[in-house]
N, C-alpha and C positions, 0 to 999 in steps of 0.2 A: 386654525381655531382650536383651542383647547376646550373640551367638553366638561362642564361642571354641574354636579348634582348637589343641591342644597337641602339639608336636613335640619329643622328646628321645630320645636314643640309649639312655639308661638307663631301664629300666622303673621303677626307684625314683624317679627324677627325674620321669618322666612322671606317675606317680601323686601325687607331692608337688605338682606345679604344677597338676594337675587339681583337687586338693583345695583349694589356695589360691584358685583362680578360683571354684570352686563355693561358697566361703565368702561371696561377694558376692551380694546379692539382686538386683543388676543384670546379673549374668553367669550364662551357662550354658555348660557344656562340651558340644560336639556331637560331639566325637571326638578321638582321639589316635593318634599313630604314632611309629615309631622313625626315620622319614625322611619327606621331602616327597613321595615318589612316591605314598603313599597319599592325601595331600591333593590332589595333581593328579588322581588317579583319582575321588575322592569329592567334589570341589569343588562341582560342579553340584547334587549331592543335599544336601550339608551346608550350603553357602553361609554359611561363617563370616564374622563381621565382623572378627575379629581372629585372626591366627595367632601364637601364642606359642611361641617356640623357645628351646631351650637349645643353644647353640653351643659346642663345645669341640674342640680338636685339629684334625685334617684335615677334620672335618665342616664347618668353617666355609666352606672353599672350595667344597664341594659345595652348601651353602646358597645361596651367591651365584649359582652357575651355574643351579641349579634355579629360583631366584626370577626371574632375569633371563629365563629361557626360558619362563616360564608365560604363558599366554594370557589369564588371568582379568582382569577389569576391576578395576584399582586394588587389588591384594591388599595387605592391611596386615599388618605383622609387627612384633613386638617381639623384640629379641635379648637374651638373657640370657647373659653371657659370664663365664668364670672369670678373665679378664684383660683389661680394656678396652684396655690398652696395645698388645695384639696385633691389634686389629681394623683392617681396612682400611676406614676410614669412607666413603671415596668409593665404594667397591664396594658397601657396605651401602646407602647412600642411593640409588645407581643401581639397585639391586635391588628398591627399594620399601619398605625399612625405614623405619618412622616412630617407632620408640622403641629406645633402647639402655640397657640396665641391666647392672650387674655381678651375678655370681651371688650376691653377698653381700647383695643387697637384701633387705629384710624383706618379710613377707607383705603388710603394708599398703601398701608401696611398689609391689609387683607389681600388686596389685589396682587401686590408684589409677592406675597407668600404663595398665593395659589399658582401664579405663573412659575414661580421657582420649583414648586412641588411637581407641577406638570412636566418639568424638564428633568425630574428624577433626583432633585435636591432634598435635603432635609432642612426644615426651617424651625428655629427655636427663638422665641422672643427673649430679649435680655432679661425680663422678669422671670421667665421660665428657667433660664440658665442659672440665675441666682438661687432659685428654689432648689435646682438639682445640686449645685455646689453645697448648699446649706444641708441638704439631705445626706450627701456623701460624707461631709465633715462630721455630722452627727452620728452617723453609722460607725465611722472610724473611732470616734471617741468612746462610743458604747462598747465596741470590741476591746479597746485598750483597757477600759475600766473593768470590763467583765473579767478579764484574765491577764492582769499586768505581769504575772510571772513569765508569760511566754515572750515578753518584750526582750528580755536578756538571755543569752545562752548560758549553760551551766558554768562554762569557763569565765564569762563576764560576771556572773553572780559571785564566783570565787574571788575574782580580782576586786569586785566591789566590796566584799567583806574585808579584804586585806587593807583596802583604802580606809574602811571604818576603823581598822586597828592602828592606823597611822603610819602604815608602811610606805616607803618611797618606792619609785619604779625599779631601782636596782635590787632592793630587798625582795620585792615581789617576784622579779625575774629569777633571782637566785632560789627562792623557795619553790617556785613552779618549774624550775629548770628550763626556762625559755629565754629568749633574747630581750634586751631592753627595748628594741624595736618593736617586738610583738606585744609587750606590755603597753607601750605607747598606743599601739593599734586598738588594744582592748579598751583602754581608758577613753580614747577618743570615741569609740563606738558606744560606750556607756553613756558619755555626755550627750551624744546625739539622741540616743533612744530615750533617755529620761528627760531630755530638754533642758539640761543645765550647762553651766560653763566652768564651774569650779569642783574641786574635790569635795569641799564642804557641802556644796549644794547636792552633789551626787549622793553623798552619805545620808543627808537629810531626807532626800526623796526615797532612798533605799530603806530607810527606817520606816517611813510612812507607808510603804508598800509592803512591809514585812519581808523584804529581801535581806535585811541585815538585822542581826540581834546583838545589840550593845550591852 
């Protein structure tokens, strides 16, 4: 039997989550509380395998602080959120969270997640994964927009400028004293980094980013 401690500010939610956990033959609820102070106080006695938390509103910030400050060995927690878009994923993972589910999860999803985490697995709901991917893509776009000049190497910028002058591969190779194959490699890299497929598009993007002065 895996031992679970339930934390939720609402007594109704606490009772509901406890009942969900107790419905599994592999899990047993060893205690519940409205905050993590009780868990910190009773941890040695209760020794739960999983801490199941309902996080909402300002309580979320308190959870990260308390989890990060705990001295227990590898506390395991699953966070149930009303809105996964509002979670600070980095703070959660640093605090020792090993599972993140939206509050709309079904009873079977919650039970399966608790059982999986008790076995040492990490559990992320599909909604959470989509939010993480969106966050990563947004961060990448911000970095690219913040400093597009770093996207191309100095040699690639030089080749791009020659493309803007209308030079072909052989002329570029001769002017730079490199092989045709090397020029093709640079052009291909430029296309990939700028997200284009033709020389005309590459030149247009280069002008827009200030890489080319026509």
